[in-house]
N, C-alpha and C positions, 0 to 999 in steps of 0.2 A: 516553532520554526516550521517553515514550508520546505519540503523536500520533493524533488521530481527526478524520476529515473525510469529505468526499464525493469519490469517485473520478471521474476523467474522463481522457480521452486515454489509455485503457488500451492498451498495446502489448504483446501477449502474446509476440511473437517477441523483442523487446528486453528484456522483463520490466521495463518502466517504466510509470509512471502519474503523473498530476497529482493531488495531494490538496489540496482547498480547505478551509482551516480559518479560520473567522471572516473570510471574504472574502479571505484571502491564499492564493495558489496556490503550492504547494511541488512541486518535481520530486522524485519518489521513484525512486531507483535501488537495486536489490537487490544484496547481496553474493552471491558464487557459492554460498555455503552457506546462504542465507536459507531460512527455512521459510515456507510459505504454508498457512494453515489457515482453517477456517470458524469460526462462532461456538461450535461444540462442540470446537474444537481438533483436529478431524480434518483430515489433510492433504488439500489440494485442488490442482488444477492452476491455475497463474497465469491461464490462459485462462478460468477460471470467473468471474473478477472482471469485472464489467460497469460501464460508465459509470452513475453515480447511486447505486452501492452505498455503504454506510457502511463505511469501512475504518479499522482501527487499525494503526499502524505503530510498531515499536520500533527505535530507532537514533539515532545522532547527526545533528545538522544543521550545515550551514555556509551561512549566508545563507538562501536559499530552496531548498536541496537537502538532502534527507534520504537518508542511506545506510541502507537497511533491512536488519535482521537477521531480523525476523519481520514478516510481513504477515498480518493477520487480517481477513477479510471477515465482518463481523457481520450482513450482510444475507442470508447463505446459511446 
C-alpha cells in the first residue's frame, strides 16, 4: 500500500520515523533493503529526511506500524 503524510520524530541512526496521515500517527520501520529516494526518485540518505517533510511510504501495515520497502521524500 502507498501511504503519504508528514514526517516527524525522524531517527536517522535507527532509520525510523513517525508518519502522520489524517491525524493518525504511524510508526515507520524500514526493511534492511529499503530504498530511500527524493521526488525525482534519485537515491538519498535517510538523514536527508527532516521533520515536517511530506513523505510517501510503500509497504504493509499492522495496526499503526508500517514496514517500509520504499521511502520517498517528495519535499526534496
